[in-house]
C-alpha positions as CSV (number, residue, x, y, z in Angstrom):
1,M,95.5,100.9,131.9
2,E,97.5,99.0,129.5
3,K,95.5,97.9,126.3
4,I,96.7,94.6,124.2
5,I,96.4,95.6,120.4
6,F,98.2,93.3,117.5
7,K,101.6,94.4,116.3
8,I,102.0,93.7,113.0
9,S,105.3,93.6,110.8
10,I,105.6,93.4,107.1
11,L,108.6,91.8,105.7
12,L,109.9,93.1,102.3
13,S,108.3,89.6,101.1
14,F,105.2,90.6,102.5
15,M,104.4,88.1,104.6
16,L,102.6,88.8,107.7
17,L,104.1,87.8,111.0
18,T,102.1,88.9,113.8
19,T,103.1,89.4,117.5
20,Y,102.1,91.4,120.4
21,T,102.4,95.0,122.1
22,F,101.2,96.5,125.0
23,I,100.0,100.1,124.8
24,G,100.0,102.4,127.9
25,C,98.4,105.6,128.2
26,S,101.8,107.4,128.9
27,N,100.0,110.8,129.6
28,D,96.2,112.3,129.8
29,D,96.2,113.2,126.4
30,T,96.5,109.8,125.1
31,V,93.4,107.0,125.2
32,T,92.5,104.8,123.4
33,E,88.9,104.2,121.6
34,T,87.2,100.9,120.8
35,E,85.6,100.5,117.4
36,E,83.0,98.2,116.6
37,G,85.0,94.9,115.5
38,S,84.2,91.9,113.3
39,D,81.6,89.2,113.9
40,D,83.3,87.3,116.6
41,G,82.8,90.0,118.9
42,D,86.4,91.5,119.2
43,D,87.1,95.1,119.4
44,T,89.9,97.2,118.0
45,E,91.8,99.8,120.0
46,V,92.0,103.1,118.1
47,V,94.9,105.2,119.4
48,I,93.7,108.7,120.2
49,D,96.4,111.1,121.1
50,D,98.0,114.7,120.9
51,T,93.9,116.0,121.3
52,D,95.4,119.8,122.4
53,F,96.9,120.4,119.1
54,V,96.6,123.6,117.6
55,A,94.9,123.5,113.8
56,T,97.5,125.9,112.7
57,D,97.1,125.3,108.8
58,W,93.3,125.5,109.1
59,T,91.3,128.4,106.6
60,D,88.0,128.8,105.7
61,A,88.5,128.0,102.1
62,T,90.8,124.9,103.1
63,H,89.2,123.7,105.9
64,S,85.8,125.2,106.9
65,K,82.3,123.5,106.1
66,D,81.3,126.6,104.8
67,A,83.4,126.7,101.8
68,D,81.7,125.4,98.5
69,P,83.1,122.6,97.1
70,D,86.0,123.3,95.0
71,F,85.9,121.2,92.1
72,D,88.6,122.5,90.3
73,E,91.4,122.6,93.2
74,V,90.5,118.6,93.8
75,F,89.5,117.2,90.6
76,D,91.6,118.5,88.0
77,D,91.5,116.5,85.2
78,T,95.1,118.0,83.1
79,A,97.0,117.3,86.3
80,V,98.2,114.4,88.7
81,K,98.6,115.5,92.4
82,R,100.1,114.5,95.6
83,I,98.3,113.6,98.8
84,D,99.9,112.1,102.0
85,L,98.8,109.9,104.5
86,V,100.7,110.3,108.0
87,I,98.9,107.4,110.3
88,S,101.0,106.9,113.5
89,E,102.8,103.5,113.5
90,D,100.6,102.2,116.6
91,N,97.2,103.3,114.5
92,W,98.9,101.2,111.6
93,D,98.9,98.1,113.3
94,V,95.7,98.1,114.5
95,M,94.5,99.0,110.7
96,L,96.5,95.6,109.8
97,A,95.3,93.8,112.7
98,D,91.8,94.6,111.6
99,M,92.4,93.8,108.2
100,T,93.8,90.3,109.6
101,E,90.7,89.8,111.5
102,L,88.5,90.2,108.7
103,Y,90.2,89.0,105.9
104,G,92.6,86.5,107.1
105,A,96.8,86.5,106.9
106,F,98.5,89.1,104.4
107,G,99.4,87.1,101.2
108,S,97.3,84.1,102.1
109,R,96.0,83.8,98.9
110,G,94.1,80.3,100.2
111,N,91.6,82.3,102.5
112,S,88.8,83.0,99.7
113,G,85.9,84.3,102.4
114,F,84.7,88.0,102.6
115,S,83.6,90.1,105.4
116,D,80.7,92.2,105.5
117,E,82.4,94.4,108.1
118,D,83.6,97.7,107.1
119,P,87.7,98.2,108.3
120,V,88.1,100.4,111.3
121,F,88.7,104.5,111.0
122,V,92.1,105.6,112.6
123,P,92.8,109.3,112.9
124,T,95.3,110.5,110.4
125,S,96.8,113.4,109.0
126,V,96.6,114.4,105.6
127,F,98.8,116.7,103.6
128,Y,98.3,118.3,100.7
129,N,100.2,121.2,98.4
130,G,102.1,121.4,101.8
131,I,99.0,121.7,104.0
132,E,98.0,119.9,106.6
133,W,94.3,118.5,107.5
134,Y,94.3,117.0,110.9
135,K,93.1,113.6,112.3
136,V,91.1,113.0,109.6
137,G,89.3,109.5,109.5
138,V,90.6,107.1,107.0
139,R,90.3,103.2,106.6
140,F,90.6,101.1,104.3
141,K,87.6,100.2,101.5
142,G,86.3,97.9,99.4
143,N,85.0,94.4,99.0
144,S,86.0,91.9,96.6
145,S,88.5,94.3,95.4
146,L,90.2,94.8,99.0
147,A,89.6,91.2,100.1
148,S,91.9,90.6,96.4
149,S,94.6,92.6,97.0
150,W,95.4,92.1,100.6
151,R,95.5,88.2,100.2
152,A,97.7,89.1,97.4
153,G,99.9,90.2,98.7
154,I,99.5,94.0,97.5
155,L,99.4,96.8,100.1
156,K,98.2,99.2,97.3
157,L,94.8,99.3,99.1
158,S,91.9,101.6,98.4
159,F,91.1,104.2,101.2
160,K,88.6,106.2,102.5
161,L,88.6,109.5,104.0
162,D,86.2,111.3,106.6
163,F,87.5,114.3,107.3
164,D,85.5,115.2,110.5
165,E,85.2,111.3,111.4
166,F,86.7,112.2,114.9
167,E,85.6,115.4,115.7
168,D,83.9,114.5,119.0
169,D,87.1,113.4,119.9
170,Y,88.9,116.3,118.4
171,P,86.8,119.4,119.2
172,Q,89.2,121.5,116.7
173,I,88.3,120.0,113.6
174,D,84.3,120.6,113.9
175,N,83.2,120.2,110.6
176,Q,86.4,119.7,108.8
177,R,86.3,119.8,105.3
178,F,89.2,119.3,102.4
179,Y,87.9,122.4,100.4
180,G,84.5,121.8,100.8
181,F,84.3,117.7,100.5
182,K,83.5,115.8,104.0
183,K,84.2,112.2,102.3
184,L,86.6,111.3,99.4
185,S,87.6,107.3,98.3
186,L,91.1,107.0,97.0
187,K,90.4,104.1,94.6
188,N,93.4,101.4,93.8
189,N,92.4,100.7,90.6
190,Y,92.2,97.3,91.2
191,D,92.8,94.6,88.2
192,D,93.1,97.6,85.7
193,K,96.9,97.2,84.8
194,S,95.8,100.9,82.2
195,M,94.8,102.5,85.6
196,L,92.1,104.5,83.0
197,R,89.0,102.5,83.6
198,E,87.4,104.2,86.7
199,K,88.3,107.5,85.6
200,V,87.2,107.2,81.5
201,A,84.0,105.2,82.6
202,A,82.8,108.3,85.1
203,D,83.8,111.0,82.1
204,V,81.5,109.0,79.8
205,F,78.8,108.7,82.2
206,K,79.4,112.6,82.8
207,N,79.7,113.6,79.0
208,A,76.0,111.5,78.3
209,G,74.5,114.1,80.6
210,L,74.2,111.6,84.0
211,A,74.9,112.2,87.6
212,V,78.0,110.6,88.8
213,S,81.2,111.5,90.6
214,H,83.8,113.7,89.7
215,T,87.4,111.4,89.6
216,S,91.4,112.6,89.2
217,F,94.3,111.0,89.6
218,Y,96.5,111.2,92.5
219,T,100.0,110.0,93.8
220,V,99.6,108.3,97.3
221,Y,102.1,108.7,99.9
222,V,101.8,107.1,103.2
223,D,104.3,107.5,106.2
224,H,103.4,104.8,109.0
225,G,106.3,105.4,110.9
226,D,109.3,105.0,108.5
227,G,108.6,108.2,106.3
228,P,106.8,108.6,102.8
229,I,106.4,105.4,101.0
230,Y,104.9,105.1,97.5
231,F,101.8,103.1,97.4
232,G,101.3,104.1,93.8
233,L,98.6,105.7,91.8
234,Y,95.2,106.1,92.9
235,T,91.9,107.7,91.4
236,L,90.1,109.8,93.4
237,V,86.6,109.5,93.7
238,E,83.9,112.2,95.1
239,E,81.3,110.3,97.3
240,V,78.0,110.0,96.4
241,D,76.5,110.4,99.7
242,D,78.3,114.3,100.1
243,T,78.6,116.3,97.3
244,V,77.5,114.4,94.3
245,I,73.6,114.6,95.6
246,E,74.4,118.1,96.4
247,T,75.6,119.6,93.8
248,Q,74.0,117.7,91.1
249,F,70.6,117.9,92.5
250,S,68.3,120.6,93.8
251,D,68.9,119.4,97.1
252,D,70.4,116.5,99.3
253,D,67.5,115.9,101.2
254,G,66.1,113.0,99.5
255,N,66.3,109.4,100.7
256,L,70.2,108.1,99.2
257,Y,69.9,104.5,99.0
258,K,73.1,102.0,98.4
259,P,71.3,98.8,97.2
260,D,73.4,95.6,98.3
261,G,71.6,91.9,98.0
262,D,69.1,90.1,96.6
263,A,66.6,93.0,97.1
264,A,68.6,94.8,95.0
265,C,68.2,93.1,92.1
266,F,64.4,94.0,92.5
267,A,62.8,91.0,91.6
268,S,59.6,90.1,92.5
269,G,59.5,89.1,96.2
270,T,62.9,90.1,97.3
271,F,61.9,93.4,99.5
272,D,64.2,93.8,102.2
273,E,64.4,96.6,104.3
274,D,67.9,95.6,105.2
275,E,69.5,95.6,101.9
276,Y,68.3,99.0,100.8
277,V,71.0,100.3,102.6
278,K,70.1,103.8,103.3
279,K,72.9,107.1,103.2
280,T,70.9,109.8,104.2
281,N,67.7,110.0,106.2
282,E,68.8,107.1,108.4
283,D,66.6,107.2,111.1
284,E,63.5,107.5,109.2
285,A,62.0,103.9,108.8
286,D,60.4,104.9,105.0
287,F,61.6,102.6,102.6
288,S,58.3,103.3,100.6
289,D,59.5,104.5,97.5
290,V,61.9,101.4,96.9
291,Q,58.9,99.3,97.6
292,S,57.0,101.0,95.2
293,L,59.4,100.5,92.8
294,L,59.5,97.0,93.3
295,T,55.8,96.3,93.4
296,I,55.2,98.2,90.0
297,I,58.4,97.0,88.1
298,N,56.7,93.7,88.7
299,D,53.1,94.0,88.3
300,D,50.9,92.4,86.2
301,T,49.7,95.2,84.4
302,R,52.6,95.3,82.4
303,T,51.4,93.2,79.9
304,S,47.8,93.6,80.3
305,A,47.8,97.2,80.5
306,P,51.3,98.8,79.4
307,T,50.0,102.1,78.8
308,T,49.1,102.1,82.8
309,W,51.9,100.1,83.8
310,R,54.4,103.0,82.5
311,A,52.5,106.0,84.1
312,N,52.8,103.9,87.2
313,L,56.7,103.8,86.4
314,D,57.2,106.8,85.5
315,A,55.6,108.3,88.4
316,V,58.4,106.6,91.0
317,F,61.0,105.9,88.8
318,D,63.1,108.2,86.3
319,T,63.4,106.1,83.3
320,D,64.4,108.2,81.3
321,V,67.8,108.7,83.5
322,F,67.7,104.6,83.7
323,L,67.4,104.2,80.0
324,K,70.0,106.5,79.3
325,Y,72.6,105.1,81.7
326,L,71.8,101.7,80.8
327,A,73.1,102.6,77.2
328,V,75.9,104.3,78.1
329,N,76.7,101.2,80.4
330,T,76.1,98.5,78.0
331,V,77.8,100.2,75.5
332,I,80.8,100.5,77.6
333,Q,80.3,97.1,79.4
334,N,80.6,96.8,83.0
335,W,80.0,93.7,84.6
336,D,80.2,94.2,88.1
337,T,76.8,96.0,88.7
338,Y,73.5,95.7,88.3
339,G,72.5,92.9,85.5
340,R,74.8,90.5,86.4
341,M,75.6,91.9,90.6
342,T,73.7,92.9,93.5
343,H,75.9,96.1,94.1
344,N,77.4,98.9,92.7
345,Y,74.8,101.6,91.9
346,F,72.7,104.6,94.4
347,L,69.5,105.2,94.0
348,Y,68.5,109.0,95.3
349,N,64.4,110.1,95.4
350,N,65.6,113.4,93.5
351,P,63.4,115.9,95.8
352,G,63.1,117.5,92.2
353,T,60.7,115.3,90.7
354,S,60.0,113.0,93.6
355,K,61.5,110.0,91.6
356,L,63.8,107.6,92.4
357,T,67.2,108.2,89.9
358,W,69.8,106.0,89.4
359,I,73.5,106.6,90.1
360,P,76.1,104.5,88.8
361,W,79.1,103.9,91.0
362,D,82.2,102.1,91.2
363,N,83.7,101.3,87.6
364,N,87.3,99.7,87.9
365,E,85.6,96.5,86.2
366,S,84.0,98.7,83.1
367,L,85.6,99.1,79.5
368,Q,86.1,95.4,79.1
369,T,83.6,92.1,78.6
370,G,84.4,91.0,82.6
371,K,84.0,87.7,84.7
372,Q,81.1,86.0,85.8
373,G,79.7,85.7,82.4
374,G,80.9,88.7,81.5
375,S,79.0,92.3,80.5
376,L,75.4,92.1,78.8
377,S,74.7,91.7,75.2
378,L,73.1,95.1,74.1
379,N,70.0,93.2,73.5
380,F,69.9,91.6,76.9
381,S,69.5,87.7,75.4
382,D,72.0,86.9,78.0
383,L,69.5,88.2,80.7
384,N,67.1,86.6,83.1
385,E,64.6,88.9,83.1
386,A,62.5,87.9,86.2
387,Q,65.6,88.3,88.2
388,W,66.5,91.6,86.7
389,P,63.1,93.1,86.3
390,L,64.4,96.7,86.0
391,I,66.4,96.1,82.5
392,G,64.2,93.0,80.8
393,Y,60.6,94.1,81.6
394,M,61.7,97.6,80.9
395,Y,63.5,96.5,77.4
396,E,60.6,93.9,76.8
397,D,58.1,96.9,76.6
398,D,58.1,98.9,72.6
399,V,58.3,102.2,74.2
400,Y,61.5,101.7,76.4
401,K,63.2,99.6,74.0
402,A,62.7,102.3,71.3
403,K,64.2,105.2,74.0
404,Y,67.0,102.7,75.1
405,D,67.8,102.3,71.3
406,T,67.8,105.8,70.3
407,Y,70.1,106.4,73.5
408,V,72.8,103.9,72.3
409,Q,73.0,105.2,69.1
410,E,73.8,108.9,70.8
411,V,76.9,106.8,73.1
412,V,78.7,106.0,70.3
413,D,78.0,109.1,68.2
414,G,78.8,111.1,71.1
415,A,80.0,110.5,74.9
416,F,81.8,107.2,73.7
417,N,82.8,108.3,69.9
418,V,86.0,106.0,68.7
419,S,87.8,108.9,67.9
420,T,87.0,111.1,71.0
421,I,87.8,107.8,73.4
422,Q,91.1,107.2,72.0
423,S,92.2,110.5,72.5
424,T,90.9,110.8,75.9
425,Y,92.7,107.5,76.4
426,A,96.1,109.0,74.8
427,T,95.9,112.3,77.3
428,Y,95.5,110.6,79.9
429,A,97.8,107.8,79.5
430,A,100.5,110.2,78.6
431,L,99.9,112.1,82.2
432,I,99.7,108.9,84.0
433,E,102.2,106.7,82.4
434,S,105.5,107.8,84.9
435,Y,103.6,107.6,87.9
436,A,101.9,104.5,86.8
437,T,105.0,102.5,85.9
438,S,107.4,103.9,88.1
439,E,107.8,101.5,90.9
440,I,106.5,97.7,90.3
441,S,106.7,96.0,93.5
442,G,104.3,95.4,96.5
443,Y,102.4,98.5,95.8
444,T,101.0,97.7,91.9
445,F,99.4,95.3,90.3
446,L,101.4,95.6,87.0
447,N,104.1,92.6,86.7
448,S,106.5,94.8,84.1
449,S,106.0,98.5,83.1
450,S,105.3,97.4,79.5
451,D,102.0,96.2,81.0
452,F,100.6,99.7,81.2
453,Q,100.7,100.4,77.2
454,S,99.1,97.1,76.3
455,A,96.3,97.6,78.7
456,V,96.0,101.1,77.2
457,N,96.1,99.3,73.6
458,T,93.7,96.8,74.5
459,L,91.4,99.4,75.7
460,N,91.6,101.3,72.5
461,S,90.9,97.9,70.7
462,H,88.0,97.8,72.8
463,V,86.2,101.0,72.1
464,V,86.3,100.4,68.2
465,S,84.8,96.6,68.6
466,R,82.0,98.7,70.7
467,A,81.2,100.7,67.9
468,A,81.3,97.6,65.6
469,A,78.6,95.9,68.2
470,V,76.4,98.7,68.6
471,S,76.3,99.1,64.8
472,S,75.1,95.5,64.1
473,Y,72.7,95.5,67.3
474,L,71.0,98.8,65.8
475,N,71.0,97.3,62.0
């Protein structure tokens, strides 16, 4: 039976032309699989073929679920590694048609709407160091960064990889892993001409002693029918709901939330289970931990009996971790997260403490003053405390403020020390410059190769200015 899918051709100018193509099942090994489409009820047809292949490159160390995550191999700070995505022409067309449905025509800057739907997964061959990973689920990822890149006519889009997404269709890849990792993100370093922010911010959080994703630099090549095309330098990011909670906590059985929406600000009266998106234990309708946090942070005992309020809050929320995170995040500056935006963080109910623990996420907009009113000041004078009570009410409390101030000093003395960070910038810039500036085309956010060094210079000036801001704040 013939299926209608969109066939999209992207010209050298990256203008999108849409035509229609009919796909037929040429043999019993080629089928189409319906994936849930966008809100208008349309579905997307993903091509499932070659179901009888043999996984000849499979080894326990490289592909098996039984292998421990190999951080040294996958997240090497001293090298820029290469990863290739080979997507069939038909499934590439499916991905582009799906993006058109979600975000409008490629290069259409006039379309400003966003989508609540994730783009479609398609089966993809992934190659690394001459080894193949089979029928890996690959999709475009991101929110505003994805929409903005697409509408700007830039095909350097972020990708999400799930190595056993299609195991029901391909039993050969049951529990397939990439050196112990099930999920990984390839971030396109949107709006970052230095391509360093995601990486360096994660390093600072890690060096401050906080749980955070590992990161590393990769060049990405995509073959969607005409041979490998260089899509540019990306930052590979470890997924929180995969190995972060598995390796950085006592176990991974707790509730993991990725809040998004009004409830994510924890203001009084905003509780909404649908906006505390569960990434683990999804079938258990128990949101009592996040509900308790919202109730306690807004409780009147905050002013009438602060010792009781702190004890109750400490019982359900790792306040020490949050205050350390807050100090790091505010010193380095990051506007695209809690305090300005109701997203870009995780909360994990750590089984070792039975407390919700803060995990930072998505740092490409960090290390700058930023947009949307800019990053918060160190004393939060620009914060609506009732709207963002986890910051506002805790900073108003003398005990919590004293801890925050201590951590602010520790950050500039240690993880975000001027000489340390400028050395880090120099090392990473030397490592990636040739890859970042080698092709100025539709797969980069640079206008010229000089943009890269100019952005690095801005980062070097920024860390100096932040040390001065901290000195002024504390004194």
